[in-house]
C-alpha positions as CSV (number, residue, x, y, z in Angstrom):
1,M,-3.7,-16.9,5.2
2,R,-4.6,-13.6,6.0
3,P,-6.7,-10.8,4.6
4,E,-4.8,-8.8,2.1
5,K,-3.6,-5.6,2.7
6,L,-5.7,-1.9,1.6
7,H,-2.3,-0.9,-0.2
8,L,-0.3,-3.7,-1.0
9,R,-0.8,-7.1,-0.6
10,R,0.8,-9.8,2.3
11,A,4.0,-11.1,1.6
12,V,4.3,-14.6,0.2
13,T,5.7,-16.7,3.2
14,V,6.4,-19.9,1.1
15,P,8.1,-19.2,-2.1
16,V,6.3,-21.2,-5.2
17,L,9.3,-22.4,-7.7
18,I,7.6,-21.4,-11.3
19,A,8.8,-19.3,-14.5
20,T,7.9,-15.9,-14.8
21,A,10.7,-15.0,-17.1
22,A,8.1,-14.3,-19.7
23,L,5.5,-12.2,-17.9
24,L,9.2,-10.0,-16.1
25,G,9.9,-9.5,-20.1
26,M,6.9,-7.4,-19.8
27,M,6.8,-5.6,-17.0
28,V,8.1,-2.3,-16.1
29,F,10.4,-2.1,-12.7
30,L,12.7,1.0,-11.7
31,A,14.4,1.7,-8.6
32,P,13.5,5.2,-7.3
33,K,15.8,7.8,-6.9
34,A,15.9,11.0,-5.0
35,T,17.1,14.0,-7.5
36,G,17.0,14.8,-11.0
37,A,14.9,16.0,-13.9
38,G,11.5,14.5,-14.0
39,T,10.7,11.7,-16.5
40,S,8.8,9.4,-17.5
41,P,8.5,6.2,-15.2
42,S,7.7,4.1,-18.4
43,T,11.0,4.8,-19.6
44,S,13.6,5.6,-17.3
45,T,14.3,6.3,-13.3
46,P,11.5,8.5,-11.8
47,E,12.3,11.4,-10.1
48,F,11.2,12.6,-6.7
49,S,11.3,16.7,-7.2
50,H,8.9,17.1,-4.4
51,P,8.1,13.8,-3.4
52,L,5.4,15.1,-0.7
53,D,3.1,16.8,-3.1
54,T,1.0,13.8,-3.1
55,D,-2.1,15.1,-4.8
56,S,-2.4,12.5,-7.3
57,K,-6.1,12.1,-9.1
58,Y,-6.6,8.8,-8.0
59,F,-4.8,8.4,-5.1
60,P,-4.6,11.6,-2.7
61,L,-2.4,11.3,0.6
62,R,-4.3,14.7,2.4
63,P,-2.4,14.5,6.0
64,G,-5.0,14.5,8.5
65,T,-7.6,12.4,6.4
66,R,-9.0,9.1,7.9
67,F,-10.3,6.3,5.7
68,S,-12.7,3.6,7.0
69,Y,-13.4,0.0,5.0
70,Q,-15.3,-2.6,6.1
71,G,-16.6,-6.1,4.8
72,T,-15.6,-9.8,4.8
73,V,-12.7,-12.5,4.1
74,T,-14.3,-15.9,3.2
75,D,-11.8,-18.7,3.2
76,A,-12.1,-22.4,4.9
77,E,-12.6,-21.8,8.0
78,G,-16.0,-19.3,7.1
79,T,-16.7,-15.6,6.5
80,H,-15.0,-13.3,8.9
81,L,-16.0,-9.6,9.2
82,H,-12.8,-7.1,8.4
83,E,-11.9,-3.4,8.9
84,V,-9.4,-1.3,8.3
85,V,-9.0,2.0,9.6
86,F,-6.1,3.7,7.4
87,I,-5.1,7.2,8.5
88,V,-2.5,9.6,6.3
89,T,-0.4,11.5,9.0
90,D,1.5,14.8,9.2
91,L,4.8,12.9,9.9
92,I,7.3,12.3,6.8
93,K,10.4,9.8,7.4
94,N,13.2,9.7,4.9
95,V,13.6,6.6,2.9
96,N,16.5,5.8,0.8
97,G,17.0,8.9,0.2
98,T,13.1,9.7,-0.5
99,R,11.0,11.5,1.7
100,A,7.8,9.9,2.2
101,R,4.6,10.6,3.6
102,V,4.3,7.9,6.7
103,V,-0.1,6.6,7.0
104,L,-1.7,4.4,9.9
105,D,-3.2,1.5,8.7
106,R,-5.1,-0.9,11.7
107,D,-6.7,-4.4,10.3
108,Y,-8.8,-5.9,12.5
109,N,-10.6,-9.3,11.7
110,D,-13.7,-10.4,13.9
111,G,-13.2,-6.7,16.0
112,E,-9.8,-7.6,17.2
113,L,-6.6,-5.8,16.2
114,S,-4.7,-8.1,13.7
115,E,-2.2,-5.5,12.5
116,A,-1.1,-2.6,13.0
117,E,1.1,-0.8,10.2
118,L,3.4,2.1,9.3
119,A,3.4,2.1,5.5
120,F,5.5,4.9,3.2
121,F,4.5,6.6,0.0
122,A,5.9,9.3,-2.2
123,Q,4.8,10.7,-5.5
124,D,7.6,11.1,-8.3
125,D,7.4,13.9,-11.3
126,A,4.8,11.9,-13.3
127,E,2.6,12.0,-10.3
128,N,2.6,7.9,-9.6
129,V,2.4,7.4,-6.0
130,W,5.1,4.8,-5.1
131,T,5.1,2.5,-1.9
132,M,9.0,2.8,-0.6
133,G,8.3,0.3,2.3
134,E,6.2,-1.2,5.6
135,Y,6.6,-2.1,9.0
136,P,3.5,-4.0,9.6
137,E,3.0,-5.2,13.5
138,E,1.6,-8.5,13.9
139,Y,-1.4,-9.8,16.8
140,E,-2.5,-12.3,18.2
141,N,-5.2,-12.2,21.2
142,G,-4.4,-8.5,21.6
143,K,-0.8,-9.0,21.9
144,F,2.1,-8.0,19.7
145,Q,4.2,-10.8,18.0
146,G,6.4,-9.4,16.2
147,A,6.7,-7.6,12.6
148,P,8.5,-10.3,10.2
149,S,7.0,-8.7,7.0
150,T,8.8,-5.4,7.4
151,W,10.4,-4.3,4.1
152,I,12.4,-0.8,3.5
153,N,13.0,0.3,-0.1
154,G,16.6,-0.2,-0.9
155,V,17.1,-2.5,2.0
156,R,18.2,-6.4,1.4
157,G,17.4,-6.1,-2.1
158,A,14.1,-4.3,-1.7
159,H,12.7,-2.3,-4.3
160,A,9.6,0.4,-3.7
161,G,7.3,0.2,-6.6
162,I,3.9,2.0,-7.9
163,L,1.2,1.7,-6.4
164,V,-1.1,3.5,-8.7
165,P,-0.2,5.0,-11.6
166,G,-0.3,9.1,-12.1
167,H,-1.8,8.6,-15.4
168,P,-3.7,5.2,-15.7
169,M,-4.4,3.5,-19.3
170,L,-5.6,0.5,-20.6
171,G,-3.4,-1.5,-22.5
172,T,-0.3,-0.7,-20.8
173,P,1.9,-3.6,-19.1
174,P,1.5,-4.9,-15.6
175,F,4.0,-3.1,-13.1
176,V,5.9,-4.0,-10.3
177,Q,4.2,-2.6,-7.0
178,G,6.8,-3.5,-4.5
179,R,9.7,-6.4,-4.4
180,A,11.4,-7.9,-1.1
181,P,13.6,-10.9,-1.7
182,A,14.1,-11.2,2.1
183,I,10.7,-11.6,2.9
184,D,9.6,-13.1,-0.4
185,F,7.4,-10.4,-1.0
186,Y,6.6,-9.7,-4.8
187,D,3.2,-7.6,-6.2
188,V,2.5,-6.3,-9.5
189,G,-0.6,-4.3,-10.6
190,Q,-2.1,-3.5,-14.3
191,V,-4.8,-1.1,-15.1
192,V,-7.8,-3.1,-16.5
193,G,-10.7,-0.8,-16.4
194,K,-11.3,2.9,-17.2
195,D,-14.7,5.0,-16.8
196,V,-15.9,2.1,-14.3
197,R,-19.2,3.2,-11.8
198,T,-19.2,2.2,-8.3
199,C,-21.6,3.0,-5.3
200,V,-20.2,2.4,-1.4
201,P,-21.5,4.2,1.7
202,T,-19.9,7.3,0.8
203,G,-21.4,7.7,-2.6
204,C,-21.1,7.0,-6.0
205,Y,-18.5,7.3,-7.9
206,S,-17.8,7.9,-12.1
207,D,-14.7,7.7,-14.4
208,V,-13.2,5.4,-11.4
209,V,-10.0,3.0,-12.3
210,K,-9.6,-0.6,-12.1
211,I,-6.5,-2.1,-10.9
212,R,-5.7,-5.8,-10.8
213,E,-3.0,-7.0,-8.6
214,W,-1.3,-10.5,-8.0
215,A,1.3,-11.9,-6.6
216,P,3.7,-14.3,-9.5
217,N,5.3,-16.3,-7.2
218,A,1.5,-17.2,-5.2
219,P,-1.0,-18.0,-7.6
220,A,-3.2,-19.9,-4.9
221,D,-3.3,-16.1,-3.5
222,G,-5.4,-15.3,-6.6
223,D,-5.9,-11.8,-7.7
224,Q,-7.6,-8.5,-5.8
225,L,-9.5,-6.0,-8.1
226,K,-9.0,-2.5,-6.5
227,Y,-11.4,0.6,-7.6
228,Y,-10.3,4.1,-6.8
229,A,-12.6,7.0,-7.3
230,P,-11.0,10.4,-8.5
231,H,-10.0,13.0,-6.0
232,V,-10.7,10.4,-3.6
233,G,-8.9,6.9,-3.7
234,L,-9.5,3.0,-3.4
235,V,-13.1,3.1,-2.2
236,R,-13.8,-0.9,-3.3
237,I,-11.4,-4.2,-3.2
238,A,-13.2,-7.4,-5.1
239,A,-11.5,-10.6,-4.8
240,Q,-10.9,-13.0,-8.3
241,G,-9.7,-16.5,-8.0
242,G,-7.5,-17.5,-5.2
243,D,-8.2,-19.6,-1.5
244,S,-9.4,-16.4,0.1
245,Q,-12.0,-13.9,-1.1
246,E,-12.0,-11.0,0.1
247,V,-14.3,-7.8,-0.4
248,M,-14.2,-4.6,1.1
249,V,-15.7,-1.2,0.7
250,L,-15.1,2.6,1.9
251,K,-17.6,3.1,4.7
252,S,-16.5,6.8,5.5
253,L,-14.4,9.4,4.5
254,H,-13.5,11.6,7.8
255,R,-10.9,14.7,8.3
256,L,-9.2,14.9,11.2
257,S,-9.5,17.8,14.3
258,P,-6.7,19.0,14.8
259,A,-7.1,17.0,18.9
260,E,-7.8,13.4,16.7
261,L,-4.6,14.1,14.2
262,R,-2.7,15.0,17.3
263,A,-3.6,11.1,18.9
264,A,-2.4,9.6,15.7
265,R,1.0,11.3,15.4
266,V,1.5,10.0,18.8
267,D,0.0,6.6,18.3
268,A,2.2,6.6,14.5
269,L,5.6,7.8,16.6
270,R,4.9,5.1,19.6
271,L,5.2,2.4,16.7
272,D,8.4,4.5,14.7
273,H,9.8,4.3,17.8
274,R,9.7,0.5,18.7
275,A,10.6,-0.3,14.9
276,Y,14.2,0.5,15.8
277,Q,14.1,-2.2,18.1
278,V,11.8,-4.9,16.2
279,S,13.5,-4.7,12.5
280,K,17.4,-4.0,11.8
281,D,15.9,-3.0,8.2
282,Y,14.7,-0.3,9.8
283,W,17.8,1.5,10.7
284,A,18.0,2.3,6.8
285,T,15.7,5.0,7.8
286,G,15.4,8.6,9.2
287,P,13.1,8.9,12.6
288,A,9.1,9.7,11.5
289,H,9.0,13.5,11.9
290,R,6.7,16.2,11.2
291,P,8.2,18.7,8.1
292,R,9.9,22.0,9.1
């Protein structure tokens, strides 16, 4: 089992046949569409009038921002260093009719690159941040192995989901964070804490929201607890149960220089170009590009 993702958990490779009808009856699940009047995502289909206005209080995605996380993963083989570098590029991509921001995400296990990923995010009119799809390249011993966990909203039954609610409240039902039946991926989240205080290397934060994430079809994976600080974003990850325990904190938050942003853009475009060669699903998206 490889480490969980910062924004979404890994795809479940072995589906567990359990009854989830009761849980599904409680959940909010809505597939986004691109146009129309703004409405609450808890009651109707979300609208994306300005999907690139990613100024969410708890998960702002400002182009040119680099988040560096550090922590450990403990499993049956022992404890391993896990590092993630998460860069909001200045690129956008059309995903199922909605413009989305392109994030470049690199995962390192024990100092070695294990995954390089493009992830796509959009914000709806209710300020919910949605994950619209992912292209995660896998590496072993420094060599590219493929991207079998790619999923794109609207392709082969895949649906986008809410990563972070715009106005998180305690006592609200679980919400679907993403679902892609073709790769057995299905994650949900629920707000379980508000007004939390936590300290990490970048500082101490108050008014933090804690979200529990889990995969209903993979109970052995356990839960992740993610802490989102206002006007910063994800600052801490904790584990609860499961056969692999991951803990991470935000080690540094950096505003890229023009040269650094340009380098990140080049790297992201390289992955975007290769994705069309690797994944048939990716052809449903428009090429990543800078907005005009």
